[in-house]
ChimeraX commands (.cxc) that place a marker at each C-alpha (Angstrom):
marker #1 position 0.21,-0.22,0.05 radius 0.5
marker #1 position 1.61,3.14,-0.88 radius 0.5
marker #1 position 2.08,6.08,1.69 radius 0.5
marker #1 position -1.01,8.25,0.08 radius 0.5
marker #1 position -3.17,5.41,0.19 radius 0.5
marker #1 position -2.25,4.67,3.87 radius 0.5
marker #1 position -2.70,8.17,4.50 radius 0.5
marker #1 position -6.16,8.72,2.54 radius 0.5
marker #1 position -7.42,5.52,4.67 radius 0.5
marker #1 position -6.04,6.57,8.02 radius 0.5
marker #1 position -6.51,10.16,8.27 radius 0.5
marker #1 position -10.19,10.58,6.59 radius 0.5
marker #1 position -12.13,13.65,6.14 radius 0.5
marker #1 position -15.64,14.37,6.61 radius 0.5
marker #1 position -17.49,14.56,3.68 radius 0.5
marker #1 position -14.93,12.18,2.24 radius 0.5
marker #1 position -15.98,9.25,-0.09 radius 0.5
marker #1 position -13.54,6.79,-1.17 radius 0.5
marker #1 position -13.54,4.19,-3.68 radius 0.5
marker #1 position -11.15,1.23,-4.12 radius 0.5
marker #1 position -11.98,-0.97,-7.33 radius 0.5
marker #1 position -9.39,-3.69,-7.49 radius 0.5
marker #1 position -9.60,-7.36,-8.43 radius 0.5
marker #1 position -7.49,-8.46,-5.34 radius 0.5
marker #1 position -9.12,-9.29,-2.72 radius 0.5
marker #1 position -6.27,-9.37,-0.14 radius 0.5
marker #1 position -5.56,-5.93,-0.92 radius 0.5
marker #1 position -9.27,-4.86,-0.43 radius 0.5
marker #1 position -9.29,-6.71,3.36 radius 0.5
marker #1 position -6.07,-5.12,3.88 radius 0.5
marker #1 position -7.20,-1.59,3.22 radius 0.5
marker #1 position -10.50,-2.15,4.99 radius 0.5
marker #1 position -8.46,-3.46,7.96 radius 0.5
marker #1 position -6.06,0.01,7.72 radius 0.5
marker #1 position -9.31,2.16,7.67 radius 0.5
marker #1 position -11.09,0.67,10.54 radius 0.5
marker #1 position -7.86,0.17,12.85 radius 0.5
marker #1 position -7.32,4.14,12.52 radius 0.5
marker #1 position -10.75,4.79,13.16 radius 0.5
marker #1 position -10.69,2.86,16.42 radius 0.5
marker #1 position -7.12,4.44,17.59 radius 0.5
marker #1 position -8.46,7.72,16.84 radius 0.5
marker #1 position -11.72,7.02,18.90 radius 0.5
marker #1 position -14.07,7.48,16.00 radius 0.5
marker #1 position -17.13,5.32,15.46 radius 0.5
marker #1 position -16.32,2.87,12.94 radius 0.5
marker #1 position -19.24,0.99,11.02 radius 0.5
marker #1 position -18.43,-2.17,8.95 radius 0.5
marker #1 position -21.03,-3.25,6.26 radius 0.5
marker #1 position -19.58,-6.22,4.87 radius 0.5
marker #1 position -20.02,-10.03,3.92 radius 0.5
marker #1 position -18.86,-12.60,6.95 radius 0.5
marker #1 position -16.00,-13.57,4.63 radius 0.5
marker #1 position -14.36,-9.94,5.05 radius 0.5
marker #1 position -15.60,-9.47,8.39 radius 0.5
marker #1 position -13.52,-12.69,9.86 radius 0.5
marker #1 position -10.25,-11.40,8.21 radius 0.5
marker #1 position -11.31,-7.58,9.56 radius 0.5
marker #1 position -11.75,-8.83,13.05 radius 0.5
marker #1 position -8.50,-11.12,12.86 radius 0.5
marker #1 position -6.45,-8.33,11.74 radius 0.5
marker #1 position -8.13,-5.69,14.18 radius 0.5
marker #1 position -6.83,-8.22,16.91 radius 0.5
marker #1 position -3.45,-8.34,15.38 radius 0.5
marker #1 position -3.23,-4.69,15.56 radius 0.5
marker #1 position -3.87,-4.98,19.38 radius 0.5
marker #1 position -7.45,-3.56,19.28 radius 0.5
marker #1 position -9.87,-5.58,21.44 radius 0.5
marker #1 position -12.62,-6.23,19.07 radius 0.5
marker #1 position -15.46,-7.61,21.51 radius 0.5
marker #1 position -14.69,-4.59,23.73 radius 0.5
marker #1 position -14.79,-1.93,20.79 radius 0.5
marker #1 position -18.32,-3.46,19.88 radius 0.5
marker #1 position -19.58,-3.18,23.40 radius 0.5
marker #1 position -18.86,0.39,23.75 radius 0.5
marker #1 position -20.33,0.90,20.46 radius 0.5
marker #1 position -17.28,2.18,18.98 radius 0.5
marker #1 position -17.39,-0.51,16.56 radius 0.5
marker #1 position -20.38,-1.65,14.57 radius 0.5
marker #1 position -20.44,-4.63,12.05 radius 0.5
marker #1 position -23.44,-4.98,9.70 radius 0.5
marker #1 position -24.17,-8.13,6.97 radius 0.5
marker #1 position -23.90,-6.31,3.69 radius 0.5
marker #1 position -26.91,-8.69,2.08 radius 0.5
marker #1 position -29.45,-8.66,4.73 radius 0.5
marker #1 position -29.15,-4.46,5.00 radius 0.5
marker #1 position -29.21,-4.27,1.33 radius 0.5
marker #1 position -32.44,-6.43,1.14 radius 0.5
marker #1 position -33.93,-4.17,3.95 radius 0.5
marker #1 position -34.37,-1.14,1.83 radius 0.5
marker #1 position -34.28,-2.70,-1.66 radius 0.5
marker #1 position -37.38,-3.26,-3.39 radius 0.5
marker #1 position -37.52,-5.46,-6.90 radius 0.5
marker #1 position -33.75,-5.12,-7.21 radius 0.5
marker #1 position -33.84,-0.79,-6.68 radius 0.5
marker #1 position -32.95,0.47,-3.64 radius 0.5
marker #1 position -35.48,2.85,-1.92 radius 0.5
marker #1 position -34.29,6.54,-0.93 radius 0.5
marker #1 position -36.93,6.50,2.18 radius 0.5
marker #1 position -36.08,3.11,3.62 radius 0.5
marker #1 position -32.17,3.54,2.85 radius 0.5
marker #1 position -31.86,6.75,4.88 radius 0.5
marker #1 position -34.21,5.10,7.52 radius 0.5
marker #1 position -31.99,2.10,7.81 radius 0.5
marker #1 position -29.01,3.84,7.99 radius 0.5
marker #1 position -29.20,6.94,9.34 radius 0.5
marker #1 position -29.95,5.83,12.86 radius 0.5
marker #1 position -26.77,3.25,12.79 radius 0.5
marker #1 position -24.79,6.80,12.06 radius 0.5
marker #1 position -26.33,8.63,14.47 radius 0.5
marker #1 position -25.94,6.10,17.27 radius 0.5
marker #1 position -22.30,5.45,16.33 radius 0.5
marker #1 position -21.74,9.25,16.20 radius 0.5
marker #1 position -22.49,9.72,19.98 radius 0.5
marker #1 position -19.52,8.31,22.33 radius 0.5
marker #1 position -22.03,6.55,25.12 radius 0.5
marker #1 position -19.49,6.82,27.76 radius 0.5
marker #1 position -19.08,11.14,27.33 radius 0.5
marker #1 position -22.54,11.59,25.43 radius 0.5
marker #1 position -20.29,13.83,23.23 radius 0.5
marker #1 position -20.18,13.24,19.24 radius 0.5
marker #1 position -17.16,11.96,17.51 radius 0.5
marker #1 position -16.63,11.36,13.88 radius 0.5
marker #1 position -17.93,8.28,12.18 radius 0.5
marker #1 position -16.37,6.40,9.14 radius 0.5
marker #1 position -18.09,3.64,7.08 radius 0.5
marker #1 position -16.80,0.90,4.91 radius 0.5
marker #1 position -19.69,-0.31,2.85 radius 0.5
marker #1 position -19.93,-3.25,0.65 radius 0.5
marker #1 position -23.46,-3.18,-0.36 radius 0.5
marker #1 position -23.11,-1.36,-3.46 radius 0.5
marker #1 position -20.33,-3.75,-4.68 radius 0.5
marker #1 position -22.92,-6.77,-4.14 radius 0.5
marker #1 position -25.22,-4.81,-6.74 radius 0.5
marker #1 position -22.10,-4.29,-9.11 radius 0.5
marker #1 position -21.47,-8.10,-8.93 radius 0.5
marker #1 position -25.15,-8.72,-9.40 radius 0.5
marker #1 position -24.64,-6.79,-12.54 radius 0.5
marker #1 position -27.25,-4.49,-11.40 radius 0.5
marker #1 position -25.03,-1.50,-12.19 radius 0.5
marker #1 position -28.16,1.03,-12.28 radius 0.5
marker #1 position -28.97,0.25,-8.69 radius 0.5
marker #1 position -25.18,0.42,-7.60 radius 0.5
marker #1 position -25.25,4.04,-8.89 radius 0.5
marker #1 position -28.70,5.13,-7.32 radius 0.5
marker #1 position -27.37,3.79,-4.10 radius 0.5
marker #1 position -24.23,5.37,-4.27 radius 0.5
marker #1 position -26.08,8.54,-4.95 radius 0.5
marker #1 position -27.83,7.89,-1.74 radius 0.5
marker #1 position -24.83,7.36,0.32 radius 0.5
marker #1 position -23.18,10.82,-1.11 radius 0.5
marker #1 position -26.49,12.59,0.46 radius 0.5
marker #1 position -25.66,10.81,3.74 radius 0.5
marker #1 position -21.71,11.58,3.86 radius 0.5
marker #1 position -22.77,15.33,3.40 radius 0.5
marker #1 position -25.98,15.18,5.59 radius 0.5
marker #1 position -23.82,13.29,8.62 radius 0.5
marker #1 position -20.33,14.56,7.57 radius 0.5
marker #1 position -19.36,11.02,7.81 radius 0.5
marker #1 position -16.19,9.51,5.83 radius 0.5
marker #1 position -17.30,6.20,3.88 radius 0.5
marker #1 position -14.81,3.84,1.82 radius 0.5
marker #1 position -16.38,1.48,-0.78 radius 0.5
marker #1 position -14.30,-1.18,-2.48 radius 0.5
marker #1 position -15.60,-3.22,-5.58 radius 0.5
marker #1 position -14.38,-6.27,-6.49 radius 0.5
marker #1 position -13.30,-6.61,-10.20 radius 0.5
marker #1 position -12.78,-10.33,-10.03 radius 0.5
marker #1 position -15.48,-11.42,-12.71 radius 0.5
marker #1 position -16.22,-7.86,-14.31 radius 0.5
marker #1 position -12.75,-7.16,-15.46 radius 0.5
marker #1 position -10.56,-4.45,-14.38 radius 0.5
marker #1 position -12.21,-1.16,-15.03 radius 0.5
marker #1 position -15.15,0.21,-12.91 radius 0.5
marker #1 position -17.83,2.10,-15.25 radius 0.5
marker #1 position -17.24,5.93,-14.85 radius 0.5
marker #1 position -20.43,7.09,-13.27 radius 0.5
marker #1 position -19.38,4.70,-10.25 radius 0.5
marker #1 position -16.00,6.35,-10.40 radius 0.5
marker #1 position -17.47,9.74,-10.36 radius 0.5
marker #1 position -19.85,9.27,-7.36 radius 0.5
marker #1 position -16.63,8.99,-5.23 radius 0.5
marker #1 position -14.71,12.13,-3.94 radius 0.5
marker #1 position -11.28,10.31,-3.41 radius 0.5
marker #1 position -9.89,7.12,-5.73 radius 0.5
marker #1 position -7.22,4.62,-4.49 radius 0.5
marker #1 position -5.78,2.77,-7.44 radius 0.5
marker link #1:1,2 radius 0.2
marker link #1:2,3 radius 0.2
marker link #1:3,4 radius 0.2
marker link #1:4,5 radius 0.2
marker link #1:5,6 radius 0.2
marker link #1:6,7 radius 0.2
marker link #1:7,8 radius 0.2
marker link #1:8,9 radius 0.2
marker link #1:9,10 radius 0.2
marker link #1:10,11 radius 0.2
marker link #1:11,12 radius 0.2
marker link #1:12,13 radius 0.2
marker link #1:13,14 radius 0.2
marker link #1:14,15 radius 0.2
marker link #1:15,16 radius 0.2
marker link #1:16,17 radius 0.2
marker link #1:17,18 radius 0.2
marker link #1:18,19 radius 0.2
marker link #1:19,20 radius 0.2
marker link #1:20,21 radius 0.2
marker link #1:21,22 radius 0.2
marker link #1:22,23 radius 0.2
marker link #1:23,24 radius 0.2
marker link #1:24,25 radius 0.2
marker link #1:25,26 radius 0.2
marker link #1:26,27 radius 0.2
marker link #1:27,28 radius 0.2
marker link #1:28,29 radius 0.2
marker link #1:29,30 radius 0.2
marker link #1:30,31 radius 0.2
marker link #1:31,32 radius 0.2
marker link #1:32,33 radius 0.2
marker link #1:33,34 radius 0.2
marker link #1:34,35 radius 0.2
marker link #1:35,36 radius 0.2
marker link #1:36,37 radius 0.2
marker link #1:37,38 radius 0.2
marker link #1:38,39 radius 0.2
marker link #1:39,40 radius 0.2
marker link #1:40,41 radius 0.2
marker link #1:41,42 radius 0.2
marker link #1:42,43 radius 0.2
marker link #1:43,44 radius 0.2
marker link #1:44,45 radius 0.2
marker link #1:45,46 radius 0.2
marker link #1:46,47 radius 0.2
marker link #1:47,48 radius 0.2
marker link #1:48,49 radius 0.2
marker link #1:49,50 radius 0.2
marker link #1:50,51 radius 0.2
marker link #1:51,52 radius 0.2
marker link #1:52,53 radius 0.2
marker link #1:53,54 radius 0.2
marker link #1:54,55 radius 0.2
marker link #1:55,56 radius 0.2
marker link #1:56,57 radius 0.2
marker link #1:57,58 radius 0.2
marker link #1:58,59 radius 0.2
marker link #1:59,60 radius 0.2
marker link #1:60,61 radius 0.2
marker link #1:61,62 radius 0.2
marker link #1:62,63 radius 0.2
marker link #1:63,64 radius 0.2
marker link #1:64,65 radius 0.2
marker link #1:65,66 radius 0.2
marker link #1:66,67 radius 0.2
marker link #1:67,68 radius 0.2
marker link #1:68,69 radius 0.2
marker link #1:69,70 radius 0.2
marker link #1:70,71 radius 0.2
marker link #1:71,72 radius 0.2
marker link #1:72,73 radius 0.2
marker link #1:73,74 radius 0.2
marker link #1:74,75 radius 0.2
marker link #1:75,76 radius 0.2
marker link #1:76,77 radius 0.2
marker link #1:77,78 radius 0.2
marker link #1:78,79 radius 0.2
marker link #1:79,80 radius 0.2
marker link #1:80,81 radius 0.2
marker link #1:81,82 radius 0.2
marker link #1:82,83 radius 0.2
marker link #1:83,84 radius 0.2
marker link #1:84,85 radius 0.2
marker link #1:85,86 radius 0.2
marker link #1:86,87 radius 0.2
marker link #1:87,88 radius 0.2
marker link #1:88,89 radius 0.2
marker link #1:89,90 radius 0.2
marker link #1:90,91 radius 0.2
marker link #1:91,92 radius 0.2
marker link #1:92,93 radius 0.2
marker link #1:93,94 radius 0.2
marker link #1:94,95 radius 0.2
marker link #1:95,96 radius 0.2
marker link #1:96,97 radius 0.2
marker link #1:97,98 radius 0.2
marker link #1:98,99 radius 0.2
marker link #1:99,100 radius 0.2
marker link #1:100,101 radius 0.2
marker link #1:101,102 radius 0.2
marker link #1:102,103 radius 0.2
marker link #1:103,104 radius 0.2
marker link #1:104,105 radius 0.2
marker link #1:105,106 radius 0.2
marker link #1:106,107 radius 0.2
marker link #1:107,108 radius 0.2
marker link #1:108,109 radius 0.2
marker link #1:109,110 radius 0.2
marker link #1:110,111 radius 0.2
marker link #1:111,112 radius 0.2
marker link #1:112,113 radius 0.2
marker link #1:113,114 radius 0.2
marker link #1:114,115 radius 0.2
marker link #1:115,116 radius 0.2
marker link #1:116,117 radius 0.2
marker link #1:117,118 radius 0.2
marker link #1:118,119 radius 0.2
marker link #1:119,120 radius 0.2
marker link #1:120,121 radius 0.2
marker link #1:121,122 radius 0.2
marker link #1:122,123 radius 0.2
marker link #1:123,124 radius 0.2
marker link #1:124,125 radius 0.2
marker link #1:125,126 radius 0.2
marker link #1:126,127 radius 0.2
marker link #1:127,128 radius 0.2
marker link #1:128,129 radius 0.2
marker link #1:129,130 radius 0.2
marker link #1:130,131 radius 0.2
marker link #1:131,132 radius 0.2
marker link #1:132,133 radius 0.2
marker link #1:133,134 radius 0.2
marker link #1:134,135 radius 0.2
marker link #1:135,136 radius 0.2
marker link #1:136,137 radius 0.2
marker link #1:137,138 radius 0.2
marker link #1:138,139 radius 0.2
marker link #1:139,140 radius 0.2
marker link #1:140,141 radius 0.2
marker link #1:141,142 radius 0.2
marker link #1:142,143 radius 0.2
marker link #1:143,144 radius 0.2
marker link #1:144,145 radius 0.2
marker link #1:145,146 radius 0.2
marker link #1:146,147 radius 0.2
marker link #1:147,148 radius 0.2
marker link #1:148,149 radius 0.2
marker link #1:149,150 radius 0.2
marker link #1:150,151 radius 0.2
marker link #1:151,152 radius 0.2
marker link #1:152,153 radius 0.2
marker link #1:153,154 radius 0.2
marker link #1:154,155 radius 0.2
marker link #1:155,156 radius 0.2
marker link #1:156,157 radius 0.2
marker link #1:157,158 radius 0.2
marker link #1:158,159 radius 0.2
marker link #1:159,160 radius 0.2
marker link #1:160,161 radius 0.2
marker link #1:161,162 radius 0.2
marker link #1:162,163 radius 0.2
marker link #1:163,164 radius 0.2
marker link #1:164,165 radius 0.2
marker link #1:165,166 radius 0.2
marker link #1:166,167 radius 0.2
marker link #1:167,168 radius 0.2
marker link #1:168,169 radius 0.2
marker link #1:169,170 radius 0.2
marker link #1:170,171 radius 0.2
marker link #1:171,172 radius 0.2
marker link #1:172,173 radius 0.2
marker link #1:173,174 radius 0.2
marker link #1:174,175 radius 0.2
marker link #1:175,176 radius 0.2
marker link #1:176,177 radius 0.2
marker link #1:177,178 radius 0.2
marker link #1:178,179 radius 0.2
marker link #1:179,180 radius 0.2
marker link #1:180,181 radius 0.2
marker link #1:181,182 radius 0.2
marker link #1:182,183 radius 0.2
marker link #1:183,184 radius 0.2
marker link #1:184,185 radius 0.2
marker link #1:185,186 radius 0.2
marker link #1:186,187 radius 0.2
view
């Protein structure tokens, strides 16, 4: 990982929407772990919306980085959510519904944005894999729509959002509208 990429993932800014399209799942896993570990270290709320396979790697990596994953979850600093069921909660006929998305995700962000021990606000960073699931299901229009919904929440809640697209089965190029939905790109 380049120093620029590491800096982008560790020192995220509010209103930042990062994309990492890659055909190397291991590199994606590493990038998500760096992103999550930095957030925990900085006392931020960290939300990871991922597949169970990616979660297992991230948990292991966070523990190797010295984090007590269970304690971070218990104190509300770290939230793991399964991507497919959350996506299904706001999708109708293969298309994400804006109102259902905002209802489902805003509450999660708001909860993570308050430190329960102090009651004070804290920064929130999110890794999301739901758009990638739509892309991998060859539902690019729905993926583009969901990116638009995410951009609205990035602005409304001043969060940083990290998306990763697995390009394994779809070539090495992410469609331009999906790239354009992001403020920062990792190559």
